[in-house]
C-alpha atoms as an extended CHARMM CRD file, in Angstrom:
* protein
*
       134  EXT
         1         1  MET       CA              0.0000000000        0.0000000000        0.0000000000  PROA      1               0.0000000000
         2         2  LYS       CA              1.3300000000        3.4130000000       -0.9580000000  PROA      2               0.0000000000
         3         3  LYS       CA              2.2410000000        5.8390000000        1.8010000000  PROA      3               0.0000000000
         4         4  GLN       CA              0.2400000000        9.0650000000        1.6300000000  PROA      4               0.0000000000
         5         5  ILE       CA              1.9060000000       12.4540000000        2.0540000000  PROA      5               0.0000000000
         6         6  LEU       CA              0.0690000000       15.7530000000        2.4840000000  PROA      6               0.0000000000
         7         7  ILE       CA              2.0220000000       18.7770000000        1.2400000000  PROA      7               0.0000000000
         8         8  ILE       CA              0.8660000000       22.1760000000        2.4970000000  PROA      8               0.0000000000
         9         9  ASP       CA              2.5730000000       25.0860000000        0.7350000000  PROA      9               0.0000000000
        10        10  ASP       CA              1.2660000000       28.2830000000       -0.8420000000  PROA      10              0.0000000000
        11        11  GLU       CA              4.0950000000       28.4820000000       -3.3930000000  PROA      11              0.0000000000
        12        12  VAL       CA              2.5370000000       26.7920000000       -6.4270000000  PROA      12              0.0000000000
        13        13  ASP       CA              5.8720000000       25.9510000000       -8.0840000000  PROA      13              0.0000000000
        14        14  ILE       CA              7.2580000000       24.2560000000       -4.9670000000  PROA      14              0.0000000000
        15        15  LEU       CA              3.9750000000       22.4470000000       -4.3330000000  PROA      15              0.0000000000
        16        16  THR       CA              3.7250000000       21.1640000000       -7.9080000000  PROA      16              0.0000000000
        17        17  LEU       CA              7.3650000000       20.1040000000       -8.2260000000  PROA      17              0.0000000000
        18        18  THR       CA              7.4990000000       18.4020000000       -4.8300000000  PROA      18              0.0000000000
        19        19  ALA       CA              4.2170000000       16.5650000000       -5.4730000000  PROA      19              0.0000000000
        20        20  TYR       CA              5.4540000000       15.4230000000       -8.8830000000  PROA      20              0.0000000000
        21        21  ARG       CA              8.7270000000       14.0540000000       -7.4850000000  PROA      21              0.0000000000
        22        22  LEU       CA              7.0190000000       12.2480000000       -4.6180000000  PROA      22              0.0000000000
        23        23  LYS       CA              4.4240000000       10.6950000000       -6.9490000000  PROA      23              0.0000000000
        24        24  TYR       CA              7.2280000000        9.6070000000       -9.2700000000  PROA      24              0.0000000000
        25        25  GLU       CA              8.8770000000        7.8690000000       -6.3000000000  PROA      25              0.0000000000
        26        26  GLY       CA              5.6760000000        5.9550000000       -5.5680000000  PROA      26              0.0000000000
        27        27  TYR       CA              3.9990000000        7.9990000000       -2.8600000000  PROA      27              0.0000000000
        28        28  GLU       CA              0.3470000000        8.9870000000       -2.9230000000  PROA      28              0.0000000000
        29        29  VAL       CA              0.2830000000       12.7800000000       -2.6420000000  PROA      29              0.0000000000
        30        30  ILE       CA             -2.4170000000       15.2270000000       -1.6490000000  PROA      30              0.0000000000
        31        31  THR       CA             -1.8460000000       18.9760000000       -1.6470000000  PROA      31              0.0000000000
        32        32  ALA       CA             -3.1800000000       22.1030000000        0.0010000000  PROA      32              0.0000000000
        33        33  SER       CA             -2.2110000000       25.7420000000       -0.4500000000  PROA      33              0.0000000000
        34        34  ASP       CA             -3.4800000000       27.1860000000        2.8390000000  PROA      34              0.0000000000
        35        35  CYS       CA             -3.9410000000       26.1950000000        6.4800000000  PROA      35              0.0000000000
        36        36  ASP       CA             -7.7010000000       25.7140000000        6.4370000000  PROA      36              0.0000000000
        37        37  GLU       CA             -7.5670000000       23.3700000000        3.4620000000  PROA      37              0.0000000000
        38        38  GLY       CA             -4.4990000000       21.6250000000        4.9030000000  PROA      38              0.0000000000
        39        39  PHE       CA             -6.1380000000       21.0000000000        8.2750000000  PROA      39              0.0000000000
        40        40  ARG       CA             -9.3470000000       19.7730000000        6.6250000000  PROA      40              0.0000000000
        41        41  LEU       CA             -7.4310000000       17.3500000000        4.3810000000  PROA      41              0.0000000000
        42        42  ALA       CA             -5.2630000000       16.1260000000        7.2620000000  PROA      42              0.0000000000
        43        43  LYS       CA             -8.3680000000       15.3970000000        9.3360000000  PROA      43              0.0000000000
        44        44  GLU       CA            -10.2260000000       13.7880000000        6.4270000000  PROA      44              0.0000000000
        45        45  LYS       CA             -7.4090000000       11.7570000000        4.8240000000  PROA      45              0.0000000000
        46        46  LYS       CA             -5.1660000000       10.9910000000        7.8500000000  PROA      46              0.0000000000
        47        47  PRO       CA             -1.9690000000       11.0210000000        5.7550000000  PROA      47              0.0000000000
        48        48  ASP       CA              1.1280000000        9.0880000000        6.8020000000  PROA      48              0.0000000000
        49        49  LEU       CA              3.1760000000       12.3240000000        6.8560000000  PROA      49              0.0000000000
        50        50  VAL       CA              2.6410000000       16.0830000000        6.4720000000  PROA      50              0.0000000000
        51        51  LEU       CA              5.1640000000       18.3450000000        4.7270000000  PROA      51              0.0000000000
        52        52  LEU       CA              4.3800000000       21.8380000000        5.9600000000  PROA      52              0.0000000000
        53        53  ASP       CA              5.6270000000       25.2710000000        4.9300000000  PROA      53              0.0000000000
        54        54  LEU       CA              6.0940000000       27.8710000000        7.6640000000  PROA      54              0.0000000000
        55        55  HSD       CA              4.6010000000       30.8800000000        5.8680000000  PROA      55              0.0000000000
        56        56  LEU       CA              0.9880000000       30.2570000000        4.9030000000  PROA      56              0.0000000000
        57        57  PRO       CA             -2.1470000000       32.3690000000        4.5140000000  PROA      57              0.0000000000
        58        58  GLY       CA             -4.1890000000       32.5880000000        7.6990000000  PROA      58              0.0000000000
        59        59  MET       CA             -1.6880000000       31.2510000000       10.2320000000  PROA      59              0.0000000000
        60        60  THR       CA              1.8770000000       30.0280000000       10.4430000000  PROA      60              0.0000000000
        61        61  GLY       CA              2.9070000000       26.4570000000        9.8160000000  PROA      61              0.0000000000
        62        62  PHE       CA              3.8630000000       26.2510000000       13.4900000000  PROA      62              0.0000000000
        63        63  GLU       CA              0.3040000000       27.1430000000       14.5050000000  PROA      63              0.0000000000
        64        64  LEU       CA             -1.1310000000       24.5780000000       12.1020000000  PROA      64              0.0000000000
        65        65  CYS       CA              1.2770000000       21.9410000000       13.4090000000  PROA      65              0.0000000000
        66        66  GLN       CA              0.0930000000       22.6270000000       16.9490000000  PROA      66              0.0000000000
        67        67  LEU       CA             -3.5290000000       22.1400000000       15.8500000000  PROA      67              0.0000000000
        68        68  ILE       CA             -2.6470000000       18.8150000000       14.2130000000  PROA      68              0.0000000000
        69        69  LYS       CA             -0.6630000000       17.6170000000       17.2270000000  PROA      69              0.0000000000
        70        70  LYS       CA             -3.4680000000       18.5570000000       19.6630000000  PROA      70              0.0000000000
        71        71  ASP       CA             -6.0810000000       16.6270000000       17.6880000000  PROA      71              0.0000000000
        72        72  ASP       CA             -6.7280000000       13.1410000000       19.1100000000  PROA      72              0.0000000000
        73        73  GLU       CA             -7.1050000000       11.6230000000       15.6350000000  PROA      73              0.0000000000
        74        74  MET       CA             -3.9840000000       13.2180000000       14.1180000000  PROA      74              0.0000000000
        75        75  HSD       CA             -1.4060000000       13.7060000000       16.8880000000  PROA      75              0.0000000000
        76        76  HSD       CA              0.5510000000       10.6300000000       15.7120000000  PROA      76              0.0000000000
        77        77  ILE       CA              1.0760000000       11.9560000000       12.1480000000  PROA      77              0.0000000000
        78        78  PRO       CA              4.6980000000       13.0240000000       11.5770000000  PROA      78              0.0000000000
        79        79  VAL       CA              5.0260000000       16.6780000000       10.5400000000  PROA      79              0.0000000000
        80        80  VAL       CA              8.1320000000       17.8700000000        8.7080000000  PROA      80              0.0000000000
        81        81  PHE       CA              8.5650000000       21.5710000000        8.0330000000  PROA      81              0.0000000000
        82        82  PHE       CA             10.1660000000       22.8020000000        4.8580000000  PROA      82              0.0000000000
        83        83  SER       CA             10.7410000000       26.4970000000        4.4490000000  PROA      83              0.0000000000
        84        84  ALA       CA             13.1010000000       29.1690000000        3.1910000000  PROA      84              0.0000000000
        85        85  SER       CA             12.9930000000       31.0300000000        6.4950000000  PROA      85              0.0000000000
        86        86  SER       CA             11.6740000000       30.8640000000       10.0090000000  PROA      86              0.0000000000
        87        87  VAL       CA              8.9530000000       32.8030000000       11.7550000000  PROA      87              0.0000000000
        88        88  GLY       CA             11.2000000000       34.5900000000       14.2290000000  PROA      88              0.0000000000
        89        89  GLY       CA             14.0260000000       32.8740000000       16.0790000000  PROA      89              0.0000000000
        90        90  ASN       CA             15.5490000000       29.4640000000       15.6110000000  PROA      90              0.0000000000
        91        91  PRO       CA             13.1770000000       27.2110000000       13.6370000000  PROA      91              0.0000000000
        92        92  LEU       CA             14.6000000000       24.0560000000       15.2310000000  PROA      92              0.0000000000
        93        93  ILE       CA             13.4940000000       25.2480000000       18.6780000000  PROA      93              0.0000000000
        94        94  LYS       CA              9.9890000000       25.9230000000       17.3520000000  PROA      94              0.0000000000
        95        95  VAL       CA              9.9680000000       22.5020000000       15.6620000000  PROA      95              0.0000000000
        96        96  GLU       CA             10.5240000000       20.9360000000       19.0820000000  PROA      96              0.0000000000
        97        97  GLU       CA              7.9810000000       23.2090000000       20.7720000000  PROA      97              0.0000000000
        98        98  CYS       CA              5.1650000000       22.1220000000       18.4610000000  PROA      98              0.0000000000
        99        99  ASN       CA              6.2230000000       18.4370000000       18.4490000000  PROA      99              0.0000000000
       100       100  ALA       CA              7.1090000000       18.3270000000       14.7600000000  PROA      100             0.0000000000
       101       101  GLN       CA              9.4690000000       15.6210000000       13.5930000000  PROA      101             0.0000000000
       102       102  GLY       CA             11.7910000000       17.5650000000       11.3070000000  PROA      102             0.0000000000
       103       103  TYR       CA             12.8210000000       20.6710000000        9.4110000000  PROA      103             0.0000000000
       104       104  ILE       CA             14.2500000000       21.0400000000        5.9060000000  PROA      104             0.0000000000
       105       105  GLN       CA             15.6640000000       24.3630000000        4.7500000000  PROA      105             0.0000000000
       106       106  LYS       CA             14.5770000000       25.5350000000        1.2680000000  PROA      106             0.0000000000
       107       107  PRO       CA             16.0460000000       25.3430000000       -1.2550000000  PROA      107             0.0000000000
       108       108  PHE       CA             16.7100000000       21.6690000000       -0.6640000000  PROA      108             0.0000000000
       109       109  GLU       CA             18.1260000000       18.7600000000       -2.6080000000  PROA      109             0.0000000000
       110       110  ILE       CA             15.4120000000       16.2270000000       -3.3720000000  PROA      110             0.0000000000
       111       111  GLU       CA             17.5860000000       13.4990000000       -1.8230000000  PROA      111             0.0000000000
       112       112  THR       CA             17.4890000000       15.4240000000        1.4710000000  PROA      112             0.0000000000
       113       113  LEU       CA             13.7040000000       15.4020000000        1.3260000000  PROA      113             0.0000000000
       114       114  PHE       CA             13.6000000000       11.6680000000        0.5670000000  PROA      114             0.0000000000
       115       115  LYS       CA             15.9620000000       10.8940000000        3.4600000000  PROA      115             0.0000000000
       116       116  GLU       CA             13.8080000000       12.9040000000        5.8760000000  PROA      116             0.0000000000
       117       117  ILE       CA             10.6450000000       11.1660000000        4.6870000000  PROA      117             0.0000000000
       118       118  GLU       CA             12.2810000000        7.7350000000        4.9600000000  PROA      118             0.0000000000
       119       119  LYS       CA             13.2500000000        8.4880000000        8.5810000000  PROA      119             0.0000000000
       120       120  HSD       CA              9.5540000000        8.5640000000        9.3970000000  PROA      120             0.0000000000
       121       121  LEU       CA              7.9570000000        6.2290000000        6.8390000000  PROA      121             0.0000000000
       122       122  GLY       CA             10.6760000000        3.7190000000        6.0250000000  PROA      122             0.0000000000
       123       123  PRO       CA             11.9280000000        2.9750000000        2.4900000000  PROA      123             0.0000000000
       124       124  ASN       CA              9.9840000000        4.6430000000       -0.2700000000  PROA      124             0.0000000000
       125       125  PRO       CA              7.5250000000        2.5130000000       -2.2440000000  PROA      125             0.0000000000
       126       126  SER       CA              9.5710000000        2.3150000000       -5.4470000000  PROA      126             0.0000000000
       127       127  GLN       CA             12.6200000000        1.0410000000       -3.5140000000  PROA      127             0.0000000000
       128       128  ALA       CA             10.5370000000       -1.5050000000       -1.6130000000  PROA      128             0.0000000000
       129       129  GLU       CA              8.9220000000       -2.8090000000       -4.8330000000  PROA      129             0.0000000000
       130       130  GLY       CA             12.3210000000       -3.0620000000       -6.5260000000  PROA      130             0.0000000000
       131       131  GLU       CA             13.7360000000       -5.0800000000       -3.6220000000  PROA      131             0.0000000000
       132       132  ALA       CA             10.6960000000       -7.3670000000       -3.5540000000  PROA      132             0.0000000000
       133       133  THR       CA             11.2060000000       -8.3460000000       -7.2110000000  PROA      133             0.0000000000
       134       134  LYS       CA             14.9090000000       -9.1860000000       -6.7850000000  PROA      134             0.0000000000
């Protein structure tokens, strides 16, 4: 069964490119461009992982992460931030404060993203299928 990743980012180019690469690697991907849509999709779909930008319309990624982590049905979902900057202060401290599982600085190498995802979900689907056929 494919692992499902929810990407929440208001930068259309980043959202589209990241979704494309993850789908190509065998993940099921759902996307949102704002916090309200992202929270609704997280609650409805219960993805295996959330990739979350820090700067979003309506609230920060940190605030959205806190909402996800406080929800009884979603608190177990790993959240990994990916952003070009922080919302004041050291982003790694805020990552810990809202119980997120990781942080990737934009721009990032796609291999860095895959390694971070694999830390939380295990080998990606295309690797697992390739090993199963050997």
